[in-house]
N, C-alpha and C positions, 0 to 999 in steps of 0.2 A: 240259291234261287228256289222259287216255288212256281207251280203252274196250276191255274184253274182251267180245266179241260171241258170243252163243249163238243158236241157232235150234232150239227144242225141246230135245231131248236132246243136240244136237250143238254142240260148240265150233267156231266158224268161224274165229276169229283175233282179232288185236288191231288197233287203230287209234290213231294218235297217237304221240307227244304233239303237241298243237296248242293254240293259245290259244283261250280262250272268254271272252266278255264277260259275266260274271255277278257279282253281289254276294256271294252266299253259296254254299257247296257244295250246299245243298239245292235251290237254284233250278235246276231241270233243263231248263227250256224251251230255253235256248240250247244245251245239250248235245244234246237231241233233234234240234234243227234242224241242228247241225253234223254229227252222225253220219248222220242221214237224207240230208243232202246228199252226204256222202262215199260212202255205200253205194248210194244210189238206191232204197232201200226204207224203209218206215216202221219206226220202232223205238220201244221203251219203255225208259226207265232203270229198272232194278230196285233197285239199291242201290249205296252207296259201298263200295269195297273197301279202298283205301289212300290215305293222304295223305303226301306228302313235302314238308315245309316248311309255310308258312302258319301260321295260328292264328286264334282267334276265329271259327272256322267259315267262313273265307274264305282266298283266295289259296293258293299252293303248287301242287304237281302232284298232281291228284286222279285216281284211276283208278276207273271205274265198271263195274259189270256191266250190260251192255245186251243186251236181247233183240230180235232182228230179227223182224219180223212176216211177212217173206217172205225167200226166199233171195237174197242179193245176187249180183252177177256174180262169177265167178272172178277171182282176182288182185287184188281190191280190198283185201283184208285181209292183214296180216302174220301168217304162221303161226308166230309165235314160240311156243316151248313154254310150256304152262300146265298146272297141275295141275287138269284138268277136274273130277275127283272132288271136290277141295276147293272149287272154284268153285261147284258145284251141291249140295254136301252140305247136307242139311237142318239147321236150327238151331231149337231149341225157342223161342228168343227172337226169331226173325226176324219182322218185320212181314209181315202177309198180302200187302200190296201190294208187297213186296220180292221176290216170286216171280212167275214168269210165270203160273202157275195161279191164284194168289191175286189178282193184278191183273185177270186175265181174268174171274174170278168177280165181283169188285167192279164192274167195268164192265158185266157182264151184268145184275147186280142193278139198277144205275142205269138202264140202258136199258129194262128191264122196268117199273120204277117210272115212268119218264117216259111210256112208252106208256099206262099206266093213267091217267096225268094228262092224256092228250091232248096231250102235248108231245114227240113223238118226236124222236130225234136227226136232225139234218139234215147232219151232216158228221163228220169225224174228231175224236176226243177230243184235247184238248191238255193234256199233263202240265205242271204248273206247279211243284210241289214234291214231293220224294220224300226222306224221311229218317225217323229213328226216331220222331219225334213226330207225323208226319202224312203222308198221301199226299193231294195236292190236284190235282184235274183240272178244267179248264173244258170244259163240254159244250155244243156248239151245238144249240139246239132250235128248233122251229117258232115258239116264243114268246119267243125270245131266249136269252142265255146262262144256264146253270145251273151251280152249283159242287158238285162231289162232294168230300167230305172224309171220310177214314178215319183213325181214331186207334187207338193201342195200348190194351192192357188196363188200363194204369195211368192213362189219361186219364179225365177226368170225363165224365159223360153230358151231352154238349152239348145234345142235344135237350131234356132236362129243364130245363137252365138257360135255354135260349132260350124255352121255353114259359112259364117263370115270368116273365121280363121282358116277353115279348110280351103276356102277359095283363094287364100293368100299362100298358105303353106300346108298342103294336105297331110304331111307327116307330123305336123305339130299337134294334132288332135286326133282322137279316135274317129273312125268312120261311122257315120250314122246310117244304119241299115233300114230303119223305119221310124216314123215319128207320128205321134198323135197328141191330143190335148194333154199336156203335162205327163208325157210318157215317151220314152225313146228306147230303141234297140241299138246297141253299140257293138261294133266288132271288138273282139278281145285284143288286148295289147299285152303280149307276153313280157315277162320281166319282173321287176321288184318295185315296191313303193319307193318314193324318193327321199324318205326320211334320212337325216344325217348325210347330206350330199357332200361329195368331194368338191374342191375348188373348181375342178374342170367341169363337173356336172352343173354347178351353179352358173358358171360362165356360159355353158352351152344353152342352158334353159333360158337364162335372162336375155342373152343376145338374140336368140331366135324369137322370143316372145315380144321383145321391144320392136324388133324389125317388123313383125306382123302388125303390131299396134300402130306403128308409124305409117305403114302402107295403108291401113284402113283410114287413118286420119287424113292422108293425102287424097283419098278418094271417098268423099262423104257419101256418095251414092251407094257405097258398099256397107255403110253402117246399117245394121238391122233395126228397123223402126219398131219392132215388137219388144225391144228391150226397154226397161225403165230408163227414163231420160233424166239424168241428174246433172246435166250441163248447166253452165251459167249460174244463176242464183237459185236453181231448183234445190240443190243439196242444202244450201244455207237455210232456205225456207223450211225444209223438212226437219232440220235439226232445231230450228227456232220453235217450231210448233210443238215438238216433243218437250223441250225445256220449259215452255210456257205452261205445260200441264193442262188439265181439263178446264181450269179457270185461270185467266191471266194472273200471274203473280204467285201461283202455287207451284210447289216443286214435285215432279213426278217420281214414282218408283223409289221412295225412301230418301231422296236427296233433300238436303236442307235448302231453304230459300236462298241462303248465301251461296251454296254450291251452284245452284241453278243460275243465279245472277252472274257468278264468275264464269260459268261455262258460256253464257250468252255473250259475254265480253270477248270470248275467244273467236267468235264468228267474224270479227273484223279481219282475221287472218286470211279469209277467202280472197280478199282483194289482193293481198300480197302473194298468195299462191297463184292467182291468175297472172300476176305480173312476171312470174318465172318463165312463162312462155311455152309450157308444155301444151300439146294439142289435145282437144277432146277426142276420145276414141272409145273402143270397146274395152271396158275394164273387167277383169276376171272377178274381182271382189273377194277372193279367198286364195290368192296366189301363193300358197306355201308348198313345201316339198311333199307333204302328204297327199297333195293333189297332182303330183307328177307320177308318171309311170316310166320306169327306166328299162327299156329293152336292151338286151345284150349288144354291146358294140354300137349303139345308136343314141342320139340325143334324147332327152326326156320328152315324153308326150304329156300334154296338159289335159287334166280331167276336171269334172265337176264344175259346171258353169251356172249353178242354180242361183248364185248371187251376182251374176253379170249385170252390167248397166253401161250406159253411155255417160262418160264424164272424164275427169282428170285421172291420168294413169298413175299418179303418185301413190295411190292406195296400194297398188300391186307391189311396188318397190318396198313400201313400209311393211306390208304383210309378210313378205319374204324375210326381211331383216328381223322381224319379231319372232319368226318360227324356226330359223336355223339356230344351231348351237351358238353360244355367245362368241366363241372364238372365230366363227365364220361370218359374223355380222359385218365387220368391215369389208370382207371379201364380197359379200352380197351387195352392200351399198356401193362399193367401187364399180362392180360389174353393171349395176343398174344405171349409175351416173354416166359411166363411159358409153354404154349403149345408147342412151338418149342424146348424149353430146354428139355421137357419130351421126345420128339421124336429124337432130335439131341443134346445129352449132350455135344458133342465136338464143337458145334456151339456157336456163340455169337449173338443171335437175338437182344439183347438190343443195341449193337453197330450198328447192321444193321439198326435198326430204326433211330438212330442218323445220320448215314452216308447217308441213303437212301432217306431222305425227299427231298432235292433239286434235286436228280436224278429222283425221281418219278415225280416231277413237269416238268422236262424237257421231260420225257416220255409222260406226258399229252399234252405238247405242240405239239409233233409229232402227237399224236392221233387227236387232234383238227384240225390240218392242214389236216389230212386225211379226216376228215369230210368235211372241206371246199372245198377240191379238188374233192370231190365225190358227191356234191349236187348242185342243180340248184340255180340260183341267188337269187330268192325270199326267199329261205330257209336259206341263209347264215346269216340272222339276228340272228339266234339262236346261232351261234358260232363265229361271226365276232369279232376279237380282242382277242379271247381266247388263241391262240398260244403265242402271245406276253405277255399277262397277266400271263400265266403259266411260261414263262421264267423269268419274273420279280419276280414271287413268289419263283422260285428256287433260285434266287440271294438273296432274302430277308431271306429265311429260312436257307441258307448256313451260315448266321451270327448267328443263334441261334440253333445249333444242339442239339438234345435230348430233345426238349421242351415237348414232350409227356411222358417222362420217369420218372416223379416224383414218386419215390417209386418203380419203376420197377426193 
């Protein structure tokens, strides 16, 4: 990676290239550590500028815009020419935390909220992630770590979703300590991430999650009105609008006209999905084990509600099956089907999984397009091509319905 370093209104120079041990481009803690060590002053990563090579949001040579919080010693940085005006030029779609002023305001808000809570900061803030979908920082306080998360305008109201689930099962989600417009402070959840879950972990997570969703469905007054409403025909209309393209009959995002027409034909499946009898509820939108936190000796806690909406819960079951290891997919499918059968004996969740997979991928295509429409040009590399890829995955899976359901 390389870094272009600024200090206030001044461009100081460049650093790198040098290797950094990180899994994804958005994981900036190792970048902060490397640049801080090289410069001898604290820094913050503002945003990704360019990527040469790599793919899937990882690998390659990545260049970041880094803000120094103090002036480093002379001679540390390479004064290679850079278009400073272009580097710092405002962009209407730039995330607030991707500017020095915006990040400073966000951290000041968090510090003030923590003081009001009687949990003042006790050390420097640690940046964990910085990209177009979120800014994530770990804040050391007198009562232990607290997490600050900021999200873009197209993200769901996480505080509303967390409040809904916390009102049903407080141990299912992290506690919200403070919330503002597209920003929240969350209590720490000790443990490990949920990747590669055991069968017992899958069952514990799914049954608690479905129980909470079913409870919310039985009490419509508990459904948060501030979440995107994809109930009824709303999701179908969103997908149809994407597939129609900017002009009726044109294919969006690199799709051929034939692919777009074939995808539109899949929308008839929404009527079949509705007939499966699952209730509308709060849907996580990205319910995979990477968004679970597994405390020692306790069931998983569910994180990251930026894609939450009101609608059919089948997408959560499908997302889980997609992200667990292949050998665990029938386990996940059975757990989800059994959980919904227990709460809705008159429903057919197994058929919903079979019918819903291509429709879920069409929904992802719309969501990815929302990402692309809401972020600045340099960040589009994270999602470029994803809408078309999701539509093609919908067409592919439409030919093999029920593939997760062996033994379900």
